[in-house]
C-alpha positions as CSV (number, residue, x, y, z in Angstrom):
1,X,58.5,119.1,120.5
2,X,57.7,115.5,120.7
3,X,58.9,112.6,118.6
4,X,56.0,112.8,116.1
5,X,56.6,116.5,115.6
6,X,60.4,115.8,115.2
7,X,59.6,113.3,112.5
8,X,57.3,115.7,110.7
9,X,60.0,118.5,110.8
10,X,62.6,116.1,109.4
11,X,60.2,115.0,106.6
12,X,59.6,118.6,105.7
13,X,63.3,119.5,105.9
14,X,64.5,116.6,103.8
15,X,61.4,116.7,101.5
16,X,60.8,112.9,102.1
17,X,57.7,110.9,103.0
18,X,56.9,110.6,106.7
19,X,57.8,106.9,106.8
20,X,61.3,107.6,105.6
21,X,61.8,110.4,108.1
22,X,60.5,108.1,110.9
23,X,63.2,105.5,109.9
24,X,65.9,108.3,109.9
25,X,64.9,109.5,113.4
26,X,64.7,106.0,114.7
27,X,68.2,105.2,113.3
28,X,69.7,108.3,115.0
29,X,68.1,107.4,118.3
30,X,69.3,103.8,118.0
31,X,72.8,105.0,117.2
32,X,72.8,107.2,120.3
33,X,71.6,104.3,122.5
34,X,74.2,102.0,121.0
35,X,77.0,104.6,121.5
36,X,76.0,105.1,125.1
37,X,75.9,101.4,125.8
38,X,79.2,100.7,124.2
39,X,81.3,103.8,124.8
40,X,79.5,105.7,127.5
41,X,79.5,109.0,125.6
42,X,78.1,110.4,122.3
43,X,79.4,113.8,121.2
44,X,77.6,115.8,118.5
45,X,79.7,118.8,117.5
46,X,77.8,122.1,117.9
47,X,75.0,120.3,119.7
48,X,76.2,118.6,122.8
49,X,77.3,115.4,124.6
50,X,75.2,112.6,126.0
51,X,77.0,110.6,128.7
52,X,76.3,107.8,131.1
53,X,76.5,109.0,134.7
54,X,76.6,107.0,137.9
55,X,74.3,107.7,140.8
56,X,75.4,106.7,144.2
57,X,73.2,104.7,146.5
58,X,71.3,107.0,148.9
59,X,68.4,107.1,151.3
60,X,65.1,108.7,150.4
61,X,61.7,109.2,151.8
62,X,58.5,107.5,150.6
63,X,56.2,110.5,149.9
64,X,53.0,108.5,150.7
65,X,54.0,107.1,154.0
66,X,57.0,109.3,155.0
67,X,59.1,106.1,155.7
68,X,62.8,106.2,155.0
69,X,63.8,103.9,152.0
70,X,67.1,102.8,150.5
71,X,67.6,103.8,146.8
72,X,70.2,101.6,145.1
73,X,73.0,102.9,142.9
74,X,72.1,103.3,139.3
75,X,73.2,104.6,135.9
76,X,71.5,107.5,134.2
77,X,72.0,109.6,131.0
78,X,73.2,113.1,131.2
79,X,73.3,115.8,128.5
80,X,75.7,118.7,128.3
81,X,74.8,121.3,125.7
82,X,77.5,122.4,123.3
83,X,78.7,126.0,123.0
84,X,76.8,126.6,119.7
85,X,73.5,125.3,121.2
86,X,73.9,127.4,124.3
87,X,74.6,130.6,122.3
88,X,71.6,129.9,120.1
89,X,69.3,129.9,123.1
Protein backbone atom coordinates (compact mmCIF):
# COMPACT_ATOMS: atom_id res chain seq x y z
CA UNK A 1 0.00 0.00 0.00
CA UNK A 2 1.37 3.40 -0.93
CA UNK A 3 0.36 6.83 0.43
CA UNK A 4 -2.37 7.42 -2.16
CA UNK A 5 -3.93 4.03 -1.37
CA UNK A 6 -3.72 4.81 2.34
CA UNK A 7 -5.50 8.13 1.82
CA UNK A 8 -8.18 6.34 -0.21
CA UNK A 9 -8.65 3.73 2.53
CA UNK A 10 -8.93 6.43 5.20
CA UNK A 11 -11.47 8.34 3.11
CA UNK A 12 -13.61 5.21 2.71
CA UNK A 13 -13.27 4.24 6.37
CA UNK A 14 -14.20 7.71 7.65
CA UNK A 15 -16.71 8.41 4.85
CA UNK A 16 -15.07 11.78 4.12
CA UNK A 17 -13.83 13.44 0.91
CA UNK A 18 -10.35 12.53 -0.30
CA UNK A 19 -8.95 15.99 0.46
CA UNK A 20 -9.95 15.69 4.11
CA UNK A 21 -8.44 12.21 4.35
CA UNK A 22 -5.26 13.56 2.73
CA UNK A 23 -5.02 16.25 5.44
CA UNK A 24 -5.61 13.63 8.17
CA UNK A 25 -2.88 11.32 6.85
CA UNK A 26 -0.49 14.26 6.43
CA UNK A 27 -1.23 15.40 10.01
CA UNK A 28 -0.44 11.93 11.40
CA UNK A 29 2.81 11.73 9.43
CA UNK A 30 3.82 15.23 10.56
CA UNK A 31 3.05 14.35 14.18
CA UNK A 32 5.23 11.22 13.95
CA UNK A 33 8.08 13.25 12.41
CA UNK A 34 7.77 15.89 15.12
CA UNK A 35 7.70 13.28 17.87
CA UNK A 36 10.83 11.60 16.51
CA UNK A 37 12.63 14.91 16.24
CA UNK A 38 11.69 16.12 19.73
CA UNK A 39 11.48 12.94 21.82
CA UNK A 40 13.26 10.29 19.79
CA UNK A 41 10.36 7.79 20.02
CA UNK A 42 6.71 7.56 19.06
CA UNK A 43 4.73 4.68 20.57
CA UNK A 44 1.37 3.66 19.15
CA UNK A 45 -0.31 1.10 21.41
CA UNK A 46 -1.25 -2.12 19.59
CA UNK A 47 0.70 -0.98 16.53
CA UNK A 48 4.36 -0.39 17.33
CA UNK A 49 7.14 2.03 18.17
CA UNK A 50 9.13 4.31 15.89
CA UNK A 51 12.51 5.29 17.30
CA UNK A 52 15.63 7.19 16.27
CA UNK A 53 18.64 4.89 16.11
CA UNK A 54 22.32 5.75 15.84
CA UNK A 55 24.49 4.13 13.19
CA UNK A 56 28.21 3.96 13.91
CA UNK A 57 30.79 5.15 11.43
CA UNK A 58 32.10 2.29 9.34
CA UNK A 59 33.99 1.40 6.21
CA UNK A 60 32.23 0.22 3.10
CA UNK A 61 32.99 -0.63 -0.47
CA UNK A 62 32.05 1.33 -3.58
CA UNK A 63 30.19 -1.25 -5.69
CA UNK A 64 31.23 0.38 -8.94
CA UNK A 65 34.97 0.65 -8.34
CA UNK A 66 35.52 -1.73 -5.43
CA UNK A 67 37.38 1.01 -3.56
CA UNK A 68 37.08 1.15 0.24
CA UNK A 69 35.16 4.20 1.45
CA UNK A 70 34.44 5.71 4.88
CA UNK A 71 30.76 5.98 5.82
CA UNK A 72 30.07 8.61 8.48
CA UNK A 73 27.95 8.00 11.58
CA UNK A 74 24.29 8.85 11.04
CA UNK A 75 20.82 8.67 12.53
CA UNK A 76 18.05 6.50 11.13
CA UNK A 77 14.49 5.58 12.05
CA UNK A 78 13.67 2.09 13.27
CA UNK A 79 10.30 0.46 13.80
CA UNK A 80 9.46 -2.26 16.30
CA UNK A 81 6.07 -3.88 15.72
CA UNK A 82 3.75 -4.20 18.71
CA UNK A 83 2.38 -7.48 20.00
CA UNK A 84 -1.08 -6.99 18.44
CA UNK A 85 0.39 -6.18 15.02
CA UNK A 86 2.71 -9.19 15.16
CA UNK A 87 -0.10 -11.56 16.13
CA UNK A 88 -2.34 -10.22 13.34
CA UNK A 89 0.27 -11.10 10.71
